[in-house]
PLY file of the C-alpha trace (Angstrom):
ply
format ascii 1.0
element vertex 443
property float x
property float y
property float z
element edge 442
property int vertex1
property int vertex2
end_header
-1.95 0.74 12.22
-5.56 -0.31 12.24
-8.30 0.20 9.52
-9.77 3.05 11.56
-6.47 4.68 11.89
-5.87 5.03 8.27
-9.34 6.11 7.23
-9.47 9.91 7.03
-12.35 11.84 8.45
-15.01 12.35 5.56
-16.55 15.82 6.83
-15.10 19.05 6.55
-13.11 19.79 9.65
-15.08 22.86 10.47
-18.68 21.91 9.80
-18.03 18.55 11.67
-16.47 20.08 14.68
-19.20 22.59 15.22
-21.99 19.96 14.56
-20.38 17.54 16.72
-20.21 19.82 19.51
-23.99 19.72 19.72
-24.60 16.27 19.07
-22.06 14.20 20.90
-23.41 14.69 24.58
-27.04 13.50 23.84
-28.80 9.95 23.76
-32.25 8.94 22.68
-35.22 11.02 23.85
-38.67 10.02 23.93
-41.52 12.34 22.62
-42.66 14.66 25.24
-45.62 16.86 26.02
-44.41 19.12 28.68
-43.41 22.77 27.67
-40.37 22.93 30.17
-38.87 19.84 28.88
-39.28 20.98 25.32
-37.99 24.32 26.06
-34.85 22.94 27.69
-34.13 20.97 24.56
-34.73 23.90 22.08
-32.23 25.88 24.45
-29.33 23.68 23.67
-30.21 22.33 20.26
-28.63 23.48 16.99
-30.45 26.39 15.40
-30.82 24.66 12.23
-32.60 21.62 13.87
-34.97 23.48 16.40
-38.09 23.59 14.05
-37.49 19.63 13.71
-37.26 19.11 17.18
-40.50 21.19 18.05
-42.44 19.07 15.30
-41.07 15.72 16.73
-40.56 16.17 20.37
-43.80 17.69 21.04
-46.82 15.32 20.86
-49.19 17.97 20.14
-46.82 19.71 17.44
-46.25 16.28 15.83
-49.83 15.79 15.52
-50.38 19.09 13.86
-47.87 18.46 11.42
-49.31 15.07 10.45
-52.48 16.71 10.07
-51.16 19.34 7.89
-49.21 16.85 5.76
-52.26 14.55 5.35
-50.42 11.83 7.24
-52.88 11.59 10.07
-56.05 13.08 11.50
-58.43 12.99 14.54
-60.69 10.58 12.67
-58.21 8.06 11.30
-55.62 8.32 14.21
-51.99 9.72 14.03
-48.46 8.19 13.68
-46.77 8.06 17.14
-43.20 9.43 17.62
-41.48 6.91 19.87
-38.20 8.55 20.03
-35.93 10.75 18.33
-32.00 11.24 18.49
-29.14 13.32 17.08
-27.14 11.95 14.33
-23.96 12.58 12.55
-26.11 13.97 9.64
-28.85 15.68 11.55
-31.83 14.21 13.28
-33.22 10.63 13.44
-36.71 9.74 14.33
-38.58 6.34 14.89
-42.38 6.42 14.66
-44.98 3.89 14.68
-47.22 4.27 11.46
-50.82 4.52 11.99
-53.17 1.79 11.07
-53.59 1.48 7.29
-50.45 3.14 6.49
-47.56 1.30 4.42
-43.80 2.30 4.00
-44.43 3.63 0.52
-46.78 6.39 2.13
-43.69 7.72 3.64
-40.82 6.89 1.11
-42.54 8.65 -1.92
-40.81 11.70 -2.97
-43.57 13.97 -2.43
-43.95 13.02 1.06
-40.27 13.33 1.94
-40.22 16.74 0.37
-43.24 18.09 2.14
-41.73 16.73 5.61
-38.42 18.62 4.72
-40.13 21.90 3.83
-42.08 21.63 6.98
-39.08 21.26 9.54
-36.71 23.21 7.75
-34.05 20.71 6.66
-32.40 19.88 3.20
-33.35 16.30 2.59
-35.68 13.50 4.56
-35.17 9.89 4.04
-37.62 7.18 5.24
-36.89 3.45 5.75
-38.52 0.59 7.82
-36.28 -0.82 10.56
-39.13 -3.21 11.41
-42.64 -3.94 10.31
-45.09 -1.10 11.10
-42.26 1.14 11.91
-40.81 4.21 9.85
-37.42 5.81 10.54
-36.94 9.32 9.30
-33.40 10.73 8.91
-33.46 14.26 8.68
-30.25 15.67 7.02
-28.62 19.12 7.48
-24.93 17.96 7.34
-23.53 15.46 4.68
-20.73 13.60 6.15
-19.76 12.29 2.77
-19.72 15.70 0.99
-15.89 15.73 0.99
-13.73 13.61 -0.99
-11.58 10.97 1.00
-8.20 10.07 0.28
-5.77 7.24 1.07
-2.04 6.69 1.08
-1.18 3.26 -0.41
1.88 3.13 1.91
-0.54 3.20 4.97
-2.33 0.25 4.22
-1.77 -2.39 6.94
0.32 -5.49 6.01
-2.25 -7.83 6.97
-5.44 -8.09 4.83
-9.00 -9.65 5.72
-10.17 -10.59 2.41
-13.74 -10.66 4.05
-13.32 -7.07 5.08
-11.32 -4.98 2.70
-11.08 -1.24 3.28
-12.17 0.82 0.37
-13.68 3.76 1.85
-15.89 5.19 4.45
-19.58 4.78 5.66
-22.08 7.72 6.42
-21.76 6.79 10.11
-17.88 7.49 9.88
-17.13 3.52 10.12
-14.63 2.18 7.51
-16.53 0.76 4.33
-15.38 -2.76 4.20
-16.02 -5.10 1.25
-16.14 -8.87 1.38
-14.09 -10.07 -1.73
-13.43 -13.72 -0.79
-16.28 -15.92 -1.19
-18.38 -13.15 -2.78
-19.19 -11.54 -6.08
-19.72 -7.82 -6.30
-21.82 -5.59 -8.79
-20.70 -2.12 -9.45
-23.11 0.29 -11.25
-22.86 3.96 -11.85
-23.14 6.44 -14.67
-20.32 8.10 -16.49
-18.31 10.05 -13.87
-19.79 8.42 -10.97
-16.60 7.09 -9.55
-16.31 3.60 -10.66
-12.76 3.67 -11.24
-12.02 4.95 -7.63
-14.14 2.09 -6.41
-12.10 -0.59 -8.34
-8.57 1.05 -7.51
-9.78 1.47 -3.94
-10.13 -2.42 -3.85
-6.82 -3.05 -5.55
-5.14 -0.77 -3.01
-6.95 -2.85 -0.26
-5.98 -6.15 -1.67
-2.47 -4.78 -2.30
-0.33 -6.35 0.40
-2.26 -9.89 -0.36
-1.41 -9.47 -4.00
2.26 -8.79 -3.42
2.57 -11.80 -0.75
0.95 -14.16 -3.61
-2.28 -14.64 -1.74
-4.37 -12.95 -4.24
-4.18 -13.06 -8.24
-6.06 -10.50 -10.19
-7.14 -11.14 -13.61
-8.26 -7.89 -15.37
-10.57 -7.17 -18.21
-10.40 -3.84 -19.53
-12.46 -3.37 -22.65
-11.55 0.30 -23.14
-8.37 -0.80 -24.77
-6.49 -1.01 -21.60
-6.84 2.85 -20.96
-8.01 2.44 -17.33
-5.80 -0.33 -15.93
-3.13 -0.60 -18.64
-0.54 0.69 -16.04
-0.75 -2.91 -14.23
-0.33 -5.18 -17.07
2.27 -7.54 -16.61
2.77 -6.41 -13.13
-0.07 -5.98 -10.78
-2.30 -8.23 -12.64
-1.61 -11.91 -13.48
-3.79 -11.72 -16.61
-4.85 -8.63 -18.64
-7.38 -8.51 -21.49
-8.55 -5.60 -23.54
-10.85 -6.94 -26.24
-13.73 -9.34 -26.71
-11.97 -12.27 -27.82
-9.02 -11.99 -25.13
-11.57 -11.44 -22.48
-13.51 -14.50 -23.39
-10.16 -16.43 -23.55
-9.30 -15.35 -20.10
-12.70 -16.36 -18.76
-12.69 -19.75 -20.38
-9.32 -20.37 -18.73
-10.61 -19.18 -15.34
-13.40 -21.62 -15.54
-10.91 -24.33 -16.22
-8.94 -23.43 -13.39
-12.25 -23.30 -11.18
-13.13 -26.84 -12.28
-9.72 -28.09 -11.53
-9.66 -26.60 -8.15
-13.02 -28.02 -7.45
-11.99 -31.54 -8.41
-8.86 -31.00 -6.14
-10.73 -30.01 -3.34
-13.41 -32.81 -3.62
-10.40 -35.31 -3.67
-8.97 -33.78 -0.41
-12.53 -33.50 1.26
-12.19 -29.44 1.23
-15.55 -27.68 0.97
-14.14 -24.15 1.08
-10.64 -23.16 -0.40
-8.42 -21.13 2.01
-6.31 -18.67 -0.15
-2.52 -19.76 -0.05
0.41 -18.75 -2.67
-0.22 -21.99 -4.03
-3.88 -21.56 -4.32
-4.45 -18.04 -4.34
-7.74 -16.15 -4.38
-8.59 -15.26 -8.01
-10.24 -11.91 -8.53
-11.84 -11.30 -12.07
-12.45 -7.70 -12.36
-14.44 -6.93 -15.59
-14.57 -3.12 -16.29
-17.35 -2.22 -18.73
-19.13 -5.41 -18.44
-21.88 -4.35 -20.85
-19.38 -4.21 -23.66
-19.53 -8.05 -23.69
-22.92 -8.70 -22.09
-24.79 -6.39 -24.29
-23.08 -4.61 -27.12
-20.89 -7.56 -28.47
-22.20 -9.96 -31.12
-24.62 -12.29 -30.24
-22.24 -15.42 -30.26
-19.89 -13.48 -27.77
-22.77 -12.13 -25.58
-24.00 -15.70 -25.18
-20.61 -16.98 -24.43
-19.88 -14.21 -22.03
-23.02 -14.87 -19.99
-22.36 -18.58 -20.09
-18.81 -18.12 -18.47
-19.64 -15.56 -15.99
-22.65 -17.60 -14.98
-20.43 -20.69 -14.45
-17.98 -18.53 -12.51
-20.43 -16.99 -10.20
-22.46 -19.94 -9.38
-19.42 -22.30 -8.74
-16.54 -19.71 -8.10
-17.15 -18.62 -4.63
-16.17 -21.91 -2.68
-13.25 -22.18 -5.15
-11.69 -19.09 -4.13
-12.66 -17.33 -7.55
-14.41 -13.90 -7.23
-15.98 -11.67 -9.84
-16.24 -7.94 -9.70
-18.35 -6.60 -12.58
-18.67 -2.76 -13.25
-21.06 -1.19 -15.77
-22.70 2.02 -16.59
-26.31 1.32 -17.94
-27.63 -1.32 -15.72
-30.59 -3.07 -17.30
-31.79 -6.54 -18.05
-29.62 -6.76 -21.23
-26.57 -5.43 -19.55
-26.69 -7.60 -16.34
-28.43 -10.93 -16.95
-26.95 -12.50 -13.67
-27.84 -9.74 -11.04
-29.10 -12.43 -8.76
-25.66 -14.01 -8.65
-24.03 -11.04 -7.09
-24.28 -11.05 -3.35
-22.75 -7.51 -2.85
-24.24 -4.87 -5.01
-23.06 -1.33 -5.10
-24.99 1.55 -6.88
-23.28 4.78 -7.48
-24.69 7.72 -8.96
-27.47 6.54 -11.48
-29.57 8.47 -14.00
-33.14 6.86 -13.51
-35.08 5.52 -10.36
-35.54 2.41 -12.70
-31.91 1.77 -12.78
-31.85 1.61 -8.98
-34.55 -1.18 -8.98
-32.26 -3.18 -11.72
-29.16 -2.95 -9.34
-30.74 -3.28 -5.89
-33.91 -4.95 -6.55
-37.66 -3.84 -6.50
-38.46 -1.40 -3.66
-34.93 -0.51 -3.24
-35.81 3.27 -3.20
-38.51 2.75 -0.53
-35.87 1.11 1.62
-33.49 4.03 1.20
-31.18 3.53 -1.86
-31.67 6.71 -3.72
-28.75 6.16 -6.21
-30.67 8.48 -8.75
-30.64 11.45 -6.17
-26.83 11.51 -5.65
-25.23 14.82 -6.91
-22.56 14.88 -9.65
-20.33 16.63 -7.29
-19.60 13.56 -5.02
-18.19 10.68 -7.40
-17.61 7.66 -5.41
-20.81 8.04 -3.35
-23.32 5.09 -3.45
-25.47 2.62 -1.80
-24.27 -0.88 -0.89
-26.84 -3.71 -0.49
-26.01 -6.95 0.31
-27.85 -10.58 0.48
-29.34 -11.32 3.87
-30.31 -7.74 4.66
-33.03 -5.53 3.46
-31.17 -2.25 4.57
-28.62 -0.26 2.44
-25.56 1.47 3.65
-24.49 4.80 2.09
-20.74 4.96 1.64
-17.92 6.97 -0.32
-15.12 5.11 -1.96
-11.55 6.39 -1.59
-10.57 8.92 -4.33
-7.50 7.55 -6.29
-5.52 10.05 -8.47
-3.50 8.70 -11.57
-0.40 9.26 -9.34
-1.79 7.15 -6.62
-2.74 4.34 -9.24
0.81 4.18 -10.38
1.87 4.07 -6.44
-0.35 0.97 -6.01
1.14 -0.64 -8.94
4.73 0.13 -8.04
3.94 -0.82 -4.29
2.11 -4.15 -4.65
3.07 -5.63 -7.83
4.86 -9.15 -7.01
8.31 -9.28 -7.43
9.47 -11.02 -10.71
10.33 -14.57 -10.35
13.89 -15.29 -11.64
13.92 -18.86 -10.76
14.70 -21.08 -13.59
11.84 -22.75 -15.10
13.67 -26.28 -15.72
15.05 -28.42 -13.04
18.94 -27.91 -12.71
19.53 -29.71 -9.44
22.00 -32.13 -11.03
23.92 -29.43 -12.84
27.71 -29.87 -12.47
29.58 -26.63 -12.92
32.97 -28.53 -13.49
31.51 -30.28 -16.27
31.31 -27.63 -19.04
31.76 -29.93 -21.99
35.58 -29.40 -22.49
35.93 -33.11 -23.01
34.13 -32.85 -26.32
36.36 -32.36 -29.43
35.24 -29.26 -31.24
33.67 -27.87 -28.27
36.50 -26.07 -26.21
38.39 -29.55 -26.03
41.87 -28.96 -24.71
43.18 -32.59 -24.90
45.48 -34.43 -27.57
43.78 -34.68 -31.02
43.96 -38.25 -32.63
45.97 -38.52 -35.77
0 1
1 2
2 3
3 4
4 5
5 6
6 7
7 8
8 9
9 10
10 11
11 12
12 13
13 14
14 15
15 16
16 17
17 18
18 19
19 20
20 21
21 22
22 23
23 24
24 25
25 26
26 27
27 28
28 29
29 30
30 31
31 32
32 33
33 34
34 35
35 36
36 37
37 38
38 39
39 40
40 41
41 42
42 43
43 44
44 45
45 46
46 47
47 48
48 49
49 50
50 51
51 52
52 53
53 54
54 55
55 56
56 57
57 58
58 59
59 60
60 61
61 62
62 63
63 64
64 65
65 66
66 67
67 68
68 69
69 70
70 71
71 72
72 73
73 74
74 75
75 76
76 77
77 78
78 79
79 80
80 81
81 82
82 83
83 84
84 85
85 86
86 87
87 88
88 89
89 90
90 91
91 92
92 93
93 94
94 95
95 96
96 97
97 98
98 99
99 100
100 101
101 102
102 103
103 104
104 105
105 106
106 107
107 108
108 109
109 110
110 111
111 112
112 113
113 114
114 115
115 116
116 117
117 118
118 119
119 120
120 121
121 122
122 123
123 124
124 125
125 126
126 127
127 128
128 129
129 130
130 131
131 132
132 133
133 134
134 135
135 136
136 137
137 138
138 139
139 140
140 141
141 142
142 143
143 144
144 145
145 146
146 147
147 148
148 149
149 150
150 151
151 152
152 153
153 154
154 155
155 156
156 157
157 158
158 159
159 160
160 161
161 162
162 163
163 164
164 165
165 166
166 167
167 168
168 169
169 170
170 171
171 172
172 173
173 174
174 175
175 176
176 177
177 178
178 179
179 180
180 181
181 182
182 183
183 184
184 185
185 186
186 187
187 188
188 189
189 190
190 191
191 192
192 193
193 194
194 195
195 196
196 197
197 198
198 199
199 200
200 201
201 202
202 203
203 204
204 205
205 206
206 207
207 208
208 209
209 210
210 211
211 212
212 213
213 214
214 215
215 216
216 217
217 218
218 219
219 220
220 221
221 222
222 223
223 224
224 225
225 226
226 227
227 228
228 229
229 230
230 231
231 232
232 233
233 234
234 235
235 236
236 237
237 238
238 239
239 240
240 241
241 242
242 243
243 244
244 245
245 246
246 247
247 248
248 249
249 250
250 251
251 252
252 253
253 254
254 255
255 256
256 257
257 258
258 259
259 260
260 261
261 262
262 263
263 264
264 265
265 266
266 267
267 268
268 269
269 270
270 271
271 272
272 273
273 274
274 275
275 276
276 277
277 278
278 279
279 280
280 281
281 282
282 283
283 284
284 285
285 286
286 287
287 288
288 289
289 290
290 291
291 292
292 293
293 294
294 295
295 296
296 297
297 298
298 299
299 300
300 301
301 302
302 303
303 304
304 305
305 306
306 307
307 308
308 309
309 310
310 311
311 312
312 313
313 314
314 315
315 316
316 317
317 318
318 319
319 320
320 321
321 322
322 323
323 324
324 325
325 326
326 327
327 328
328 329
329 330
330 331
331 332
332 333
333 334
334 335
335 336
336 337
337 338
338 339
339 340
340 341
341 342
342 343
343 344
344 345
345 346
346 347
347 348
348 349
349 350
350 351
351 352
352 353
353 354
354 355
355 356
356 357
357 358
358 359
359 360
360 361
361 362
362 363
363 364
364 365
365 366
366 367
367 368
368 369
369 370
370 371
371 372
372 373
373 374
374 375
375 376
376 377
377 378
378 379
379 380
380 381
381 382
382 383
383 384
384 385
385 386
386 387
387 388
388 389
389 390
390 391
391 392
392 393
393 394
394 395
395 396
396 397
397 398
398 399
399 400
400 401
401 402
402 403
403 404
404 405
405 406
406 407
407 408
408 409
409 410
410 411
411 412
412 413
413 414
414 415
415 416
416 417
417 418
418 419
419 420
420 421
421 422
422 423
423 424
424 425
425 426
426 427
427 428
428 429
429 430
430 431
431 432
432 433
433 434
434 435
435 436
436 437
437 438
438 439
439 440
440 441
441 442
């Protein structure tokens, strides 16, 4: 079974099918000025999108809209609609900004709200696919509105550690996370779905954990409440308070340095995981409990150890996944060392900037606009790209978490720790007087 086969459809069945019936047959459309072509478009368009199509498909109507919304004028010129197209969530419009405009003229909340009101859609988002361009997404259907579940029994036996399935993307494709050679920051308010993201990662890694290619070292500072079911089973290491977590991280740093020394001696630049040298995934839930809320010595030690693991660990097959609730300079001092950042629902726009960097909201990461009714929905940013992907993690129930532990915990190794290769079963010590000796006794 492929990854695509195992990912359920996120949209509600009725809404998605009705909406798809309208959007699937069409391709990109340029803006038009002819009444006949506009009339033909409107005749077959979904009713909810007809005002938007009139506003963007007709040059005259587009210029009137831009004038009313103070985005253009006869004196200063108008933005130019280059093309529009139906999408899974509504309508996508690409346009060239007029001279003097910047992306922030389109991404600010007031402008997006006025465009949405003008064309009669629930939400408009704006981003820039290229310099001088603006892409408007007119949203009338949320493809991530419904929760998505997964059955651990359906996960494929083979795992690509650089593309682990953990949910679905807004465009319907699987949400794949790079775990090997990466570090992941996960931020979200209480109830935003961080637990489901972490359990989805564990489910995706499951077959590799069972086969010995991945070792999970878990730090659960909440006393083991969230992940205690995996202690001594799914997790190779498990720590629940500051002292044991720091000890675990020191051990990880030692293991990393020893690996790097072995790699250097063997002329290996990047470790390929194996049962002898597995990928070590260090999961730190509620990382702020150590980065910010512990005593000063513990904070400094935590930052030092995680900084070493993040700066040197990727090549050695050591990956750090840190989850926290309140992203700030104090709680996440090493943000720049996380190549992958996932922002779930956050309370403030400034928190979005802390996770994804300055200007993230202008580029489409609206973490502070995610409703409480959609836990697991978030925006993913990665080094090397300025765009964000809207996703939803699988929803993992307590029963499914138990099933993940039962299914993927490595088998207990009953092999003897000592070397008994020269053991002679016929030599049981019965020739030693006083120890089962059956021979003659000296007078």
